C-alpha positions in Angstrom: 25.7 10.2 28.9 29.3 11.9 27.7 32.3 10.0 26.4 35.8 11.1 27.1 38.1 13.4 25.2 39.7 11.0 22.4 35.6 10.6 21.1 35.2 9.5 16.7 32.2 9.6 15.0 32.5 5.8 14.7 32.1 4.9 17.9 28.8 6.3 17.7 25.9 3.9 17.2 23.8 3.4 13.6 20.8 4.8 15.3 22.3 8.2 16.9 24.3 9.3 13.5 20.7 8.4 11.5 19.0 10.5 13.8 22.0 13.5 13.6 22.1 13.4 9.6 17.9 13.1 9.5 17.3 16.3 12.4 20.3 18.3 10.6 18.7 18.0 7.2 15.4 19.0 8.6 16.7 21.9 10.2 18.4 23.8 7.3 17.3 27.3 6.6 14.8 26.6 9.2 15.8 27.7 12.7 16.2 30.9 14.5 18.4 31.8 17.4 15.3 33.7 19.9 18.4 34.6 22.3 20.5 36.1 19.4 21.6 40.0 21.1 21.6 41.2 17.6 18.8 40.7 15.0 15.9 38.3 16.2 15.9 37.0 13.0 19.1 35.8 12.1 19.4 32.5 11.3 21.1 30.0 13.5 23.2 27.5 12.4 21.4 23.9 11.8 24.9 22.1 13.4 23.9 24.7 16.4 20.4 23.6 16.7 21.1 19.3 16.6 23.5 19.7 18.7 21.5 21.0 21.2 18.3 18.6 20.3 21.0 15.7 20.7 21.8 17.6 24.1 18.2 17.7 24.9 17.3 14.6 24.1 19.7 12.2 24.0 21.2 13.5 27.2 24.5 14.0 25.2 26.5 16.8 26.5 29.7 16.1 24.7 28.1 16.4 21.3 28.9 20.2 21.2 28.0 21.5 17.0 31.7 20.4 16.0 31.0 17.0 16.3 27.3 17.3 13.7 29.8 17.3 10.7 31.6 14.5 11.6 28.4 12.7 12.4 27.5 13.5 8.9 30.7 12.3 7.1 30.3 9.5 9.5 26.6 8.3 7.7 27.7 9.1 4.4 30.8 6.6 5.1 27.8 4.4 6.2 25.9 4.7 3.1 23.1 6.5 5.3 23.1 9.2 2.5 22.5 8.5 -0.8 22.7 11.8 -3.9 20.5 11.2 -6.7 21.9 13.2 -9.9 19.4 15.4 -11.6 17.5 14.2 -15.1 17.5 16.1 -18.0 14.0 15.6 -19.3 13.3 17.4 -22.2 16.8 16.2 -23.7 15.3 12.8 -23.5 12.4 13.5 -25.1 14.1 15.2 -28.0 16.0 12.2 -28.5 13.2 10.1 -28.0 11.2 12.0 -30.4 14.1 11.8 -33.1 14.5 8.4 -33.0 11.3 7.3 -33.0 11.2 5.9 -29.5 7.8 4.9 -29.3 8.0 3.0 -26.1 9.5 6.7 -24.3 5.5 7.8 -24.1 4.6 4.8 -22.5 7.3 4.6 -19.9 9.6 8.1 -19.7 11.7 5.6 -17.2 13.1 4.2 -20.4 15.3 6.5 -21.5 16.9 8.6 -19.0 19.3 11.3 -19.2 21.6 12.3 -16.5 21.9 16.3 -15.5 25.8 15.4 -15.1 29.4 16.1 -17.0 32.7 15.5 -16.4 35.1 13.0 -15.3 32.4 11.3 -12.8 29.6 11.6 -15.3 29.9 7.6 -15.8 30.2 7.1 -12.0 26.5 9.4 -11.8 24.6 7.5 -14.9 25.3 4.3 -13.1 23.9 5.3 -9.6 20.5 6.3 -11.5 20.7 2.9 -12.9 21.3 1.4 -9.7 18.1 3.7 -8.9 16.2 2.6 -11.8 17.1 -1.4 -10.9 15.9 -1.1 -7.7 12.2 0.3 -9.0 12.1 -2.4 -11.2 12.7 -5.0 -8.7 9.8 -3.9 -6.5 7.5 -3.5 -10.1 8.4 -7.4 -10.6 8.1 -8.3 -6.7 4.3 -7.5 -6.9 4.0 -10.2 -9.1 6.8 -12.7 -8.3 10.0 -13.7 -5.8 12.1 -14.1 -6.0 13.7 -11.8 -9.1 16.2 -12.6 -10.9 19.3 -10.3 -11.6 21.6 -10.9 -14.4 24.8 -8.6 -13.8 27.3 -8.0 -16.7 31.0 -7.0 -16.4 32.5 -3.6 -16.0 33.0 -0.4 -13.5 29.9 0.9 -14.7 27.7 -2.2 -13.6 30.3 -2.8 -10.8 28.7 1.0 -9.1 25.2 -0.1 -9.8 25.8 -3.4 -8.1 27.8 -1.5 -5.0 25.1 1.2 -5.2 21.8 -1.3 -5.0 23.4 -3.6 -2.3 23.6 -0.6 -0.6 20.2 0.6 -1.3 19.2 -2.8 0.3 21.0 -3.2 3.4 18.1 -0.3 5.0 15.3 -1.6 2.5 12.3 -3.2 4.2 10.2 -3.7 0.9 12.5 -5.3 -1.1 11.8 -9.1 -2.5 14.5 -11.7 -2.2 16.7 -11.6 -5.2 18.8 -14.0 -6.9 22.2 -12.8 -8.7 24.0 -14.2 -12.0 27.0 -13.4 -13.2 26.2 -12.7 -17.2 30.2 -13.3 -18.2 33.1 -14.7 -16.3 34.3 -11.5 -16.7 37.6 -9.6 -17.9 41.1 -11.6 -18.6 43.4 -8.8 -16.5 44.2 -10.4 -13.6 44.9 -7.2 -11.9 41.1 -5.8 -12.3 39.0 -7.8 -10.3 36.0 -4.9 -10.5 35.7 -5.7 -13.7 34.3 -9.4 -12.2 30.8 -9.6 -12.1 31.1 -12.5 -9.1 33.2 -10.0 -7.5 30.3 -7.9 -6.9 28.1 -10.6 -4.8 30.0 -9.7 -1.7 28.8 -6.1 -1.9 25.3 -7.8 -1.0 26.3 -9.3 2.2 23.8 -8.1 4.9 21.3 -7.3 2.4 18.2 -7.0 4.1 16.4 -9.2 1.0 17.4 -12.8 1.1 20.2 -12.9 -1.9 21.5 -15.9 -4.0 23.7 -16.2 -6.3 24.5 -18.1 -9.1 28.1 -17.7 -10.3 29.8 -18.6 -14.0 32.9 -20.2 -13.6 34.8 -20.2 -17.3 37.7 -18.6 -19.4 36.5 -15.2 -19.7 37.2 -15.4 -23.7 38.0 -18.7 -26.0 39.0 -19.2 -29.5 35.3 -18.7 -31.5 36.5 -22.9 -32.8 36.7 -23.7 -29.1 33.3 -22.0 -28.2 30.7 -24.6 -28.0 32.7 -27.0 -26.2 33.3 -24.6 -23.9 29.8 -24.1 -23.0 29.2 -27.3 -22.0 31.5 -27.2 -19.5 29.9 -27.9 -16.0 30.5 -24.5 -14.8 29.1 -22.9 -17.3 26.6 -25.1 -17.9 24.4 -24.6 -14.6 24.5 -20.9 -15.3 23.0 -21.7 -18.9 20.2 -23.5 -18.1 19.3 -21.2 -15.5 19.9 -18.0 -17.9 16.0 -18.0 -18.4 15.0 -17.1 -15.2 16.6 -13.9 -15.1 14.3 -10.8 -15.2 16.7 -7.9 -15.2 19.7 -7.7 -17.1 22.2 -5.0 -16.3 24.8 -4.0 -19.1 27.1 -1.5 -21.0 28.4 -1.3 -23.8 32.0 -0.1 -25.4 32.7 1.9 -28.1 35.1 0.3 -30.7 37.1 3.6 -30.8 37.6 3.4 -26.9 41.3 1.6 -26.0 40.0 0.7 -22.8 36.8 -2.0 -24.0 37.5 -5.3 -23.0 37.1 -6.8 -25.6 39.5 -4.0 -28.1 41.5 -5.2 -25.3 41.6 -8.2 -26.0 41.9 -8.4 -29.3 45.0 -6.1 -29.2 46.7 -8.6 -27.0 45.7 -10.8 -29.9 47.9 -8.7 -32.1 50.5 -9.1 -30.8 50.5 -12.7 -31.1 51.8 -13.7 -34.5 48.9 -16.0 -34.8 46.3 -13.2 -35.2 48.5 -10.0 -35.9 45.7 -8.7 -37.7 42.3 -9.4 -35.4 41.8 -5.8 -34.0 42.6 -4.7 -37.7 40.3 -6.9 -39.3 37.2 -6.3 -36.8 37.2 -2.7 -38.1 37.7 -3.7 -41.8 34.3 -5.9 -40.9 32.2 -2.2 -39.7 32.7 -3.1 -35.8 31.9 -0.1 -34.0 30.6 -1.3 -30.5 30.1 -4.5 -28.3 27.6 -5.5 -25.7 28.1 -7.9 -23.1 31.2 -8.7 -25.3 29.6 -9.1 -28.5 30.3 -6.8 -31.2 28.0 -4.8 -34.0 28.5 -2.6 -36.7 25.9 0.0 -37.6 23.9 -2.4 -39.3 23.6 -5.5 -37.3 25.6 -8.2 -35.0 28.7 -9.4 -35.9 28.1 -13.2 -35.9 31.6 -14.2 -37.9 34.6 -12.9 -38.2 36.1 -12.6 -34.8 38.9 -14.6 -34.3 37.3 -15.0 -30.5 34.2 -15.2 -28.2 33.7 -14.4 -24.6 31.9 -16.7 -22.0 28.0 -15.1 -21.6 24.9 -16.2 -21.4 23.1 -14.0 -23.9 23.9 -13.4 -27.3 22.7 -10.1 -28.7 19.4 -11.7 -30.3 19.0 -13.3 -27.2 18.7 -9.5 -25.8 16.7 -8.4 -28.5 14.2 -10.9 -27.8 14.1 -10.2 -24.1 13.7 -6.7 -24.5 10.3 -7.7 -26.4 9.3 -9.8 -23.7 6.6 -8.8 -21.2 8.2 -8.6 -17.5 11.9 -8.4 -18.9 14.2 -5.8 -18.5 17.9 -5.1 -20.3 18.9 -1.8 -18.5 22.0 -0.6 -20.8 24.4 1.6 -18.8 25.7 4.4 -22.1 27.6 6.6 -20.5 30.9 7.5 -21.1 34.0 5.4 -20.2 35.1 5.1 -17.0 38.6 5.8 -17.8 39.1 8.6 -20.0 35.5 9.6 -19.9 35.2 8.8 -23.8 31.2 9.3 -25.1 30.4 5.9 -26.5 27.6 7.9 -28.9 29.1 5.9 -32.3 28.2 3.0 -30.6 24.5 4.1 -29.1 23.2 5.0 -32.3 22.6 2.0 -33.8 21.4 0.8 -30.6 18.5 3.3 -30.7 17.9 2.9 -34.9 18.4 -0.5 -35.8 15.5 -2.9 -34.7 17.6 -5.7 -35.0 20.4 -4.1 -32.3 17.3 -2.8 -30.2 19.1 -4.9 -26.2 17.3 -2.3 -24.0 14.3 -1.7 -22.3 15.9 0.9 -20.2 18.7 2.9 -21.6 20.8 5.3 -19.1 22.9 8.2 -20.4 24.4 11.5 -19.4 23.6 15.4 -21.1 27.0 15.5 -23.0 26.1 12.4 -25.0 22.3 12.9 -25.4 23.5 16.0 -26.8 26.3 14.2 -29.5 23.1 11.5 -30.0 21.3 14.5 -31.6 23.8 16.4 -32.7 24.5 14.6 -36.0 21.1 14.6 -36.9 20.2 18.2 -35.9 
């Protein structure tokens, strides 16, 4: 079969694009050209070998070696290819030893250090987090179906949801899922990528059946209004089903990071006459970070003292309790800030040291953060 001159890889079927990529990867570094007039051991390019294979097996004389690389990029666009970032197991072992993380000996997946640096480190941490979530889904799928996933707000969780959805577009073994929004999301109307309900759309076309449980509410409310808001129908239904959630996926923010949503909201309040010292009061109270918009100090959760509360399904104490419950998992993404790459070490250390802040069963971070987690001690 031949095509016209105006060829584009997007015209090709999934079957051909995948076959070309699979053949390309299997050919790398293995092919020799027996017809080469020079050295018989001169290696032949993988693209040439794949082109010849397509011409012979697929009767596609038009697919020359120059068209193989566009097919490869097309496969990447269609999410047929997934890079798996490397892990730094030695650093993970040292962190586990320093902080007395006994669970690491039982399950090395409980603490993952991704061997990546730079501006994209947070993306690679989230990618590994997505792969970890999928393995936990399949672990639970042997015992129960469907598996319920709770998704928090923010860049990192968005990347987890997107990669997980792409993986599920071709995974025949994944059990059915129910996705829960853990919070209403961000108050920044121009940043929908930080709002959990927007992640649900990624799963359209996934092979397993996927149901959703949204959460409809104001994102942040005055603390004295919180209990009333939690009784609203858009929140009550989601809250009543929170116990069904098997895997929580969330991240954290450092109080020192200007891009954290809670800090941004407190700064916004500071520009209002009624709450001019909101941010300062929180810092004076020892605020070092927040998980699911719930602030904490180096010693424990801040129960009172914050003038506002984000609407969310779980308090810090709830996450701690879930982390101790068999077959309940909390995956905490602890990479650098997705906007400025600032590490969150100061906010992570209390979550490693304090039992009343152990909100995670699985923690994923990067090598720079991992090194910083050791430097205050070593």
